Steps between C-alpha positions, in 0.01 A plus 500: 500500500483876554248445779740281695790745454277771643429271794870460578561873464214566735635246750849652498355846546283426801710234681668750728162648601347176625577382851399151591591273782759231441358158439647198661703264282233235482233748393733656244581160347130422470430831328796451269354168383167671449649754261342338196153531656555871566594564138186329376289673758628849424536480125190715452633814666865598518463721807326229695775256401769736627325549832466124547874455447585775744271360767657154466871576452535843653865607529622175344327568169830577318631159596227328296475752218708310241311181566178694464611646166576155359168364620307790348684471170423128491134568566485759225660264249255223586209738477621628163541148364152406625347808341660422165393135524143596591475736205624225267248251640218752470585538132504121457154471658352815347195298389420441869557860606270621221214336695572745787519244782533648849584219742741208478214252455365713213842474332496123552147460361580700187821299456308170509222631273742630237759223495275205585676168437826681417515676836767258631746626235483851643433414863843581648520840334143579606574405861798735496276779366255457788783480754646831386169674432341417837811430713390141566711193567474183292266323742257793497504506120421127489200555727371774268540267202307219671214739578508627143482144363189439709337825389572445129374141513179622664461757223531226237249282684259793534526568127424136421202491739368830366496350152325186627232707679466757222120459505496616863734794443303613193212584736727767656447404866647749748499347846571143613129436560430608143753245372342222705147589387602513134690170529195315636274676252711367210590153627180423694483140619838426333681741731695217673703419186701822512451624855860433613644700211247775563611520864859535382396779263341689790803455725744624236286781361419653838823396679305351790643406837396183684213666689361648180531160330281349773240772443502430126460129568193573714348715225562229241323247724210741544465549127531125441211442742301775328531304174407164655163332559545542876461876461125443473512427874644846568247662267209328676652572842511875428147497362375327814676711764533834320676764709550242780714282274827602668393397851745254651261210569357502150844529340634217715228265375568599141873446551441149637263418214752609237775305677287187475468571127881500470538878469826621657460864595605723790219638714613854424479424127153351542382809685641719223317292238172519691528878540580534130199289403274699733620826340437355155148386585428827679619692194287285268191575711585868496555499123171320433311750714650793308469376143150353527366857481675515160683834522697588187711810573753565775274758667209255499717234665613746767145612579374142520790418734430796730128427496549136599768577762414848633650448846783251446627592155858535630494135609421389145695767311786262415252252353338777299830629363603147405174469307560837335847399382373170362232687305756746365388798711708731717504430874285703739696720739355543852544876463253501207223313683344813663460649152296200382300488823399864453413438135282203598331708768410767241371233260278354773374847585418569134323167472295574810394834355416343165290225656343708773184546297484126436542420868206703618176316425677341203282188490202720415693683232600168343131431441494795258804381300489345155641153443829639362530749788447214746783303334728805528405538865580133573836538324583788737382299800706191418806713428463639852485142628845429351396333175636575156226541242449382144194637319307275262332624181168676552348258248576131458648475850391134542331583831793687659509872573834508686797266537696573819831370641629481857745272686567311179131413467283593200127574547215588265226746607146533365350844589120525538353843578135392529186642652380142565660191646766328288400159363708189442565609139776732626657205684488287184668779301784549748563123521538496121726807514717334766583217261539730200749734672670211688439652843522342845204690648164635378316794661161663440455850647167681518346806661197282578454146633496146354213258452507173692565303182797726421641442850459121467667494157785720625568266793501199268753665265716676761399848381539794739193723527533864609156641574392849606597456867844357427564762230424776748745345748774494235431863407522614862823305554695579183360825361 
């Protein structure tokens, strides 16, 4: 009230200082009817309000002053009554305000959640609260309530679906793709029984628009195909065409074949599936190549990786890090690769120095070795060839001096450091050792040569013979 009295005092004080042109009667009548708008417009700042009045009424301001006073007083009374009513309603709905809602729809949602089936009893008072709190008319409040009803019903439906798919949620999936993968992992071939409800769960949980719903539908179809018998066609297709599997002509034929089998799938989805399967098969090949050398520590894995892919390690780094994470190791950062490369270079240099004596005329030095020294030498040689080594007992070895592993294959080695040719007895011993140690291959290595009968028996029993010439070749290549 004091603010408005100050306004009038200000107006009376500055009226004589303001000179404005006279308005014509029609314009003045229009502005007079618009008086209510001016009051609302200028209620924020008293000075601005006064200036607006002076600009409109000019010298005739005194003529309208009494009418203005009554209008202002009426406005103040209405505002006071509304303020008192709002405060009373806020106290009545304190349980809603305690939830700290910000927007009108938040008020409406909390109202429906708290009062539930009894909300109709309090509906009129609540509408009045929203009208006064947010300066909305009744129609606007009704719209907010309709939107709130929809949101609260969706919350209830989401809660029900979350309980129904508790097994999926217990796996703690993060992204939509994770949810889809877990769903098919759990339900398998029975996925069709609950797929509609699962779709609804995805739509509500991630608040998807229509375009996103179409994308989810495509992913569900892809995963459904992945779990069907027809997926064998995609698997075989990728195996056959390898890196060319995404070429248009090949994909078109696959698409037509699947269509004939009754598979409904977009071409873009099929291409995505094929690329995914190629990546999976490519990763499996990569993984097999790494682990067949049987590394055990993280550093060993890294060195095997860099040794197998010295020039294109960056191309396969993602595969390698995926393998590391699956094995429980820390990922390899590209910035750390030079450190390992330098370390491997030093190790190779040390190995070259250590074996330098063996390289030079080594076949003649082998002739002077004892049987045990020859076995130790062969262990070093086969390690250099990429095998892992298992030593057998020096006595009671059942005809085997070394058991070696490479590429998932197990081999038994009989070492013969002889001054004469090796007879077929050595072949018989290694054949027996092959069965005893359950090996896939049998090898006899000598610093000499083999008799004809030994060669014939070896060929008949698929035994590999490494004579003096071949041994020297291996030494020159690997040591």
